[in-house]
Every structure is written in structure tokens, then in C-alpha cells.
N, C-alpha and C positions, 0 to 999 in steps of 0.2 A: 504493500500500500504506500509506504513512505517512498519506495523507489519510484513508483508511478507518479507520485506528487512531484518528486525532484525532477524527473524527466519533463513533466508538464511545465514546471517553473522555468527550467532551463530553456525550453522551447519558447515560452512567452517572452522571456528576457532577451534571448539571443535574436529573436525575430526582428527587434528594433535596434538592439545594441550594436550588432555587427555592422549594419549599414551606416549608423551614426558615427561609429569609430572610424570607419573607412572615410567617411565624409570629412571628419575633423582632420584626419591625417593628410588627406588630399589638400585641404585648405592651407595647412602649414607648408606642404611641399611646394605649392605654387605661389606662395605669398611674395616671392622675390623674382617672379618671372615676367613682370610687366603686363603688357596687353594680353599675352597668352595666358597669364595667370588670371586676369579678369574674366576672359572668356571661359576658362576652365571653372572658375568660381561660379559663374552663371550656370554652368552645366551640372554643378553638384546636386541641386535639387532634383533634376531629372535623373541623375545617376542613382540617387537614393531611392527614388520611386521605382526604377527598374530593378534595383537590388531587392527591394521589398517584394515586388511581384515575382522575382526569381525565387525568393524564399517560399512563396506560396505555390509556385509552379516550377518544379525542378527542370522540366523539359524546356522551359523558356530559356534556361541557361545555355542549352545546346545551340539554340538559334542566335543568342547573343554572341557566343564564340564564333559562329559561322559568319555573322555580320561583320565582326571585327576582322576576320580573315579576309573578307572581300574589300573592306574600305581602308585598311591600314595604309596602302600606297597613296590613296587620296589624301589622308591626313598628313603623311610624311612629305608629300609634295607641297601641300598648302602651308604647313608649319614646319619647314625644314630645320633640323638641328635644334629642336626645342624640347619636346617631350618624347621619351622612348615609347612610342605608340605600340611597338611590337610586343611589349610586355603585357599589354592589355589582355591578350589571349591567355597568358599564364595566370594573371590575377583572377580573371573571371573563372577559369577552370578550377583554380584552388578554392575560390569562394563556393563554387558548386559542390566540390568535394566536402567542404566543411559543413554546409547545410545538409548535404546528403547523409553524412555520418550522424549529425545531430537528429535529423528527422527520422531516419530509419533505425538508428541505434540497434537494439537487439532484434528488430523485425526484418532486417535485411537478409536476403538469401545470397550469401557470398559464393555459394557453390556454382552460380551461373558464370563466374569469371574463371573457373578452373577449366581451362581449355588450352589448346596449342597456340591459339592466336595471342592470348594474354601472355603465355609463357615465352613465346618468341620475341615479342616486344620487350619483355622484361630482360631476357638474355642479351638482346641487342643493347638495351639501355645499360646493362651491367658492363658490357664490353666498352661502350663509349665512356662510361664513368672511369674505368680502369685506365683509359687513354689519357686521363689527366696527368698520369705519372710518366708519360712519354718524356724522356729527357730533352727532346727537341721542341717540346710544346712551348709556345711563346709566353702564355700567361693563363692563370685561372679565369680571368675575366674573358679572354678570347674563347676559352673552352665553354664557358657558360652561355655566351651569346650564340655561338656557332652550333652547339649540340642540340639546341631546343627544337629546331625544325627537322633534324634528321633522326632524333631518337626520343626526346622528352615528350612531345605532343602525342605520338602514338601510344607511348607508355602510360600516360596519365588519362588520356581520353578513352581508350579502348575499354577498360574495366568500368568506367563511369557509364558508358553507353549500355553495356550489358546490364547494369543495375537499374537505370532509370529511363531508358529509351529503347525498349525491347519488344514493342508490339508491331504487328504488320502495318497498322495505321501509322505508326511512327516513321517507318521506312517510306511509305507512300507520301506522307506530308513533307518529309525531309527532301525527297527528290523533287516534289512539286515546288517547294520553296526555292531550291537551287535553280530549277528551270526558269522561274520568274526572274531571279537575279541575273541569270546568264542572258536572258532576253534583253534585260536592261543594259547589260554589258555590251552586247552586240550593237544596240542602238547608240550607246555612248561612243563606241568605236566608229560607227557610221558618221556620227556627228564630227568626230575628229578628222575623218577622211574627206567628207564633202563640204563641211562648214569651216572647220579649223579647230585647233587645240585651244584650251583655256590659257590664261596668263600664267598660272602656276605650272601647267604642263609645258608651256613654252620655256619657262625659266629652267625647268628640269632638263629639257632638251639642250638648251644653251649651255648648261653646266657640264656637258660632255656626252649626254645620252644620244645626241644627234649623230654621233659617229656610227652607231649601230642601228639607229631607228630612222634615219633619212638616207636612203641609198639611191643614187642617181636622181636626186631631187624628189623621190617618192617616199611618203611616210609609211613606215611599218606600224600599223595601228596597234596600240597597247591598251586602249580603253582605260579602266581605272585599276589596272593590274600593275605589277612592278616593272614589267617589260613585255614586249610583243610575244616572246616565246611562251611565257607563263600564261598570257591571255589565250594564245592559240591552243596550248595544251588543255586548259580548262574548258575551252569551247568544244574541242574534239571529244573530251571526256564526257561531257553532258550530252553531246550529239548522239552518241551511241546509247547511253542509258535512257535518255528521253524518248528516243525512237521506240525502244522496247516497251516503255511504260505507256506510250501512246497506243501501241498495238493492243495492250491489255486493259485499257481504260475506256470509260464511257463518258458521254456528256461533254461539257465545255473543256474539262480538264484534258480530255483526249487531244483536243486541238491545241491547247497550250503546250503540251508535250511535243507535238509534231512541229509547232512553230519554233520551239526551243531547239529542236534537233536540226531543222533546216537552217535557222539563223546561226547555230553553232558551227555548221560546215562553212557558212558564209564568213563568219568571224575568223575561222581558221585561214581562209583564203586571203582576206584583206590584211591579216597580220603580217603576211610576207615571211612567215617562219615556216621552214620546211621540215624540221625535225618532227614536230607533232603530227605530220601527215601519217607517220608510223602508227599513231594511236588509232586513226581511222582504218588504215589498211590491215594491221594486225588484229585490232579489236573487232572489227566487223567480220573478218574471216573466222575468227574463233567463235564469235557469237552465232554465226550462221550454222557452223558445224555442231556446236554444243546445244543449240536450241532443239534439235531433233525434229525441226519443222522443215520437211523436204521441199515444200512449195516455196517457203521463204528462202531456203538455201539456193534453189534454182534461180529465183528472181534476183537475189543478191549476187550470185555468180555472173549472171548475164550483165547486170548493171556494172559490176566491177570490171568485166572485160571491156565494156564500152568506154568506161572512164579511163582505163589504162591505155586503150588504143588511141583515144582522143589526145591524151597527154604525150604518149610516147611516139606515135607514128604520124601525127598530123602537125601542121603549123597554124591551125585555125586559132584565131584570137591571140596570135603571138605578140601583137603590139600591146596587149593588156599586160601591165606590169605584174599583177598578181598571178595570172596564168603562166606567164614566163618564168616567174620564180618557182612555181610548182613543178614546171617541166625540168628545171635544173636538178631537182631532187631525184629524178629518175636516171640521171647521168652523173653520178658522184665522181667518176674518174676524170671528168672534165670540169668539175666544180672547184675553183681556186680555194674556197674556204674549207672544203673537205680535205684537200691535199695539205693545206696548212695544218689542219687538225692532226693528220696522220704524222706529219713531221714533228709536231709538238709532242705527240705521244712517245716518239722515240727518244727525244731529249729528256722527258720526264722519267721514262723507264730507266735511262742511264743514271739519273740523279737518285732514283729510289732503289737502285739495285742493291745497296747495302743498308736500306732502311725498311725492314719488313713491316714495321708499324707506322710508317709514314712520318710526316713532319709535325704531326700534332693537330688536334682539333682546333680550327680557327686559324690555321697557318696559310690557307689558300683562299683565293677569290677575294670577295669584298671584305670579309673579316680579316684576312691576311693583310690587305692594304691598310686597314684601320689599325691593327694591333702590331703588325711587324712589317711595316713598309720597307721596301728595298730588298727584301729577301727573295730568293729564287722562286719559291712557291707563291708568294704574294704577287710577284711580277708576272706570273704565268697564268693566263686565263684558264679557268676550269672548264668552261663550255658546258659539258654535261654533268649530270648528277654523279655518275660512276667515276668520272675523272676526279671530282672533288673528294669522294670517299677514298679513292686510291691514293691521292696526294696527301690526305690528312691521316689516314689509318693504315696505309700501306697495302701490300698484297693480301695480308691476313684479313684486314678489315673488309677489303673488297670482296674476297671469297665468302666471308661470313654473310655479307649483305646480299650477295647474289644467291647463295643457298637459301637464305630466308625468303627471298622473293620467289624462288623456284618452288619452295615448299608451299607457300601460300597460293601460288598459281595452280599447282596440281591438286592441292586440297580443295580449292574452290571449284575446279572442274569436276572433281569427284562428287562433291556435294550437288552440283548442278545435275549430273547424270543420274543421281538417285532421287531427285525430286519428281513426284508423280503428277502433281497439279501443273498443267501446262502454263497457265498464266503466271504462276509463281516462278516456274522454271525459266521462262523468258526474262522475267525481271532480274532474277539472280544471275542468269547467264550474261546479261548485259553488264552487270556490275563487275563480274569476274573478268569478262573479256576486255572491258575498258581498262581495268587494272593492269592486265597483261600488256595491253597496248601502251599504257603509260610507262610500264617497266622497260619496254623496248625503246620507246622514244627518249627515255632518260639518258640514253647513251649520247644523244645529241644535245639535250637541254636539261637544266636542273629542275625539271618539272616537279618531281616527287618531294623536293624539299622547299617548294615555294607555296605561299598562300594564294588561293584557298585550297589548292589541291592537296597539300600536306595535311590539312585538317579533314577534308572530305573523304579521302581514301581510307584512313583507319576506321572512320565511322561506318562507311559502307561495307567494309570487310566484316564488321560485327554483324551486319544484316545477313551476310552470306552464312556465317556460322549459326545464326538463329533460324535460318530457312528450314532445316529439317524439322525443327519443333513446330514451325508454322505449317509445314506440309502435313504433319500428323493432325494438327488442329483442324485443318481444312477437311482432311479425310474423315475425321470424327463427325464434323458438322454434316458432311454429305451422307454419312451412314444414318445419322439421326433424322435427316430429312427424307431418307429413302426407306423408312420403316414400312412394314406391310400395311399398316393403317394409313400412312401418308400416301402410299401408292394407290390404295383403294379410293381415298378421297380425290386424288388426282384423276383417277379413271372415271369416277362419278361425275366430276366437273366436266370432263371431256364429253361424256355422254349427254349431259344437259345442254352443252353448247352445240 
């Protein structure tokens, strides 16, 4: 009895105390930041309201994390070098964990997180944590900032989703929400292409991003993402998943999914990024095969042949910059950037030949330029996700990461093959196929470690692991509706009609 009262008291107090303490802390932190501090101070009441509603609705927290994952780049371009907006994902996720533990206390069923997905992310996080001891590591601060996107987010988000976001409806709502945001992203990109970029976006381009985003006088569209490749990867990712959800949905949502899929392909094209094309090619191929829908497979095969023939063997629309860029992806041996990438790999391989655990987390790419400028790894562009893992964790870390992805790919496909309900199988097949496509495309671009894809992927993989349970629930529902009495009732209604 006393224990129950104490839990109730704790719940009542913490419901208001935690948001208020966060608000007070924020006000002190921003008191000396000028105009930015004033704007943030105005935002505090809204933040407190959101935190309060998150306390009442744990699932809302997942959407808040997702929103931050999408808009971080907008905030960083609008308020450069002021507030570390990237940490917002960490703070919100930690807040959700705190209120989850408080609210669920002894009622939580933690057995749901005992699976290979949670274990794999935990082992990967353990390895990345050990890498802080790498003697070549530049600093603990570099490790902290750099490891979050490659290991921390999957590690802390995956078990949370298993606990609080584990219904079929959650998956459907999650994908629908992403489809809406991706449609907005495409429209934003079209505005950049046909009308022009905003002042903050132009300032970002002028600061050096124009070297990679304006080629031959043509803009590589980046929308509100960190760069054009991340935008393209995210668009390709949702294009596959939204198409499958559109095929298995009804009403207006069906058309929202189809629009998101079509615009996703268009967004990929106007980005001018060629690496994410692999997401579509590999992802769609695997989806068609794993779907077990032979009509869909035949239609996709024919459409794929026509698309390949159009790009590979014709010169139609060659004057169109975006089409021209896509054609170069089919001739990598003649592509200067691809040849430069292969030469760079040889140089990096020589440098890492006696460094089996790499140069340390945060030693390469943008984090390397920030924390260890002038060093070889910091001065060498990482280009792809695997190149970064290789440079920072060596051949050992690269092999571990590849094995992890291979396991998840085969496990996902095995789950898909065992799902009996066709609609559910198509949905889960699209998620697994899109993940495999992203894994391939990550050789060319750092898609897996960029927002929002780095947040979306671990959440959707949880849905894959939950699918067998949902499949059984659907089967039980069908058995319940197909009892002899129900069949008699259905037959009687048919005779009356």
C-alpha cells in the first residue's frame, strides 16, 4: 500500500518537476547568448508544454525525436555556431527514457527487448565505447560527438521503441508521418531548384558548400537536409516503403503514400546525387523478389528494364542536367569522381595498414576537421559511411559493422519469408529491402549515419522484429472471424441479398 502511494506521489511530483527543472536550466544556459538567448527564452514555455504532453503520451516523444532529426540542419543553418542543436535528439531521448522508467516502473515487460536486434546494437555500442582507448584517438570530446550517430542512437532508441511503440498502428502512423514530411521535403527542394534558396541556405553555400552543391552552374538540391546526398538517400528510402504501404492501404492515405513515393524518386533525381540510386535499384529488386507477388515482380522487372535501357542505351533528354548525372552512375569507369575515390582508397589503405583499429572515433571527416585539423584522416574526405568506419575503427571495426548489417539483412529477409499475411509481408519487405538498399548505397555516401535516416532505420528495424507477433495476431483475428457461427451468419446474409 505504502509502495503504491510512493509511486503515485513520485509520478505526480515528477510530472511537473522534471519539465520545470529543465526549463530553469535552459534559462540559465542561454542567459548570456544575446538575441539567440531571447528567442530560446521565448521558446521555453512551448518546450515545457511539449514536455508535459510527452509525459502524458510517451509515443509523442518518438515523433519529437523524429522532428528534430529532420529540422536540425535548418536550425544549424539559421543559427550557425550558437547552440548545439544536434544534442536535442539525445536530450529528448533521455527524457523519454526517464519518464518511461518512472511511469512503467514494475509494470514494464522488459522481456520484449531480449532479442538479437537489441543485442547487436549493444555489442556495437560496446565496441565503439572501447575505441575511446585507441591511443591514436584525438580526444574524448571528439569521440562523444562522433559516436552518437553511428552507435548511440540505435543503442538507446531500439529498446525504447520495443517498450512503448510496438503496435501495428504505431508502424503505420510512423510511416505515414514520414511520408508527409518527405513530401514537404521534396516541395522544399523544388522551391530551391525553381525559385531559389533562402538567405540562410545561400550563406551556407557561400561558406564552402557550393563546391559540392553547385556543379557546372547547376544546384544539387538539398532541401532542409544536411546535404544533397542525405536528402537523396532519405527520399529513395521512403520511395520504396511508401510504395508498398500505398499498395496495402485504402482511402486518402493510399494516395498520400503513392505521392510520397513518386515525389521521393523525383527528389532523388533533382538532388544530383548518384550514390543513393543504389537504394532504389537494390531495394526495389529485393522487395520484388521477397514480396512473393509474381505479378508485381513481373511488372517491376519490365519497368526496371525500360528504365535501365533508357539511361544506358539512349541519349534522350541528355541536355537535362539531372538525367545526365544519373547516366554517369551507370558508367563508373568513366566517372572522374569515382576514379578519385578509388585512388583515395589506396592511399588510405596504405596509411591504415599498421592501424587495425583505425585513427580513433572522430578523427575523420567533419569531426576530424573540428577536433584534429591538419591530420591525414581529417584532411581526407570520407565520402561514404564505410570509409568513415574504416578510417576511424580500422579493418576490425569495418568487418564488425559489415557483419552486423549482413546479419540484420538476412534476419529481416527470413522474417519476411515467414510472414503469412500478404499485406503485412509487403510492408515489412519494403522496410527490409530499403534497409539493404541503404546499406549498399552507404559505400558511396554517409547515409546511415546522417539524420533523419540514422534515426528512422533503427526504429523501422524494430517493426521488422515485431512483425511475427503481429502476423500471429492477424491470424488469430481471422480465425475468430471465421468461426462456424460467423460463416453461417455470412451465408444467411448472402442468401437474403
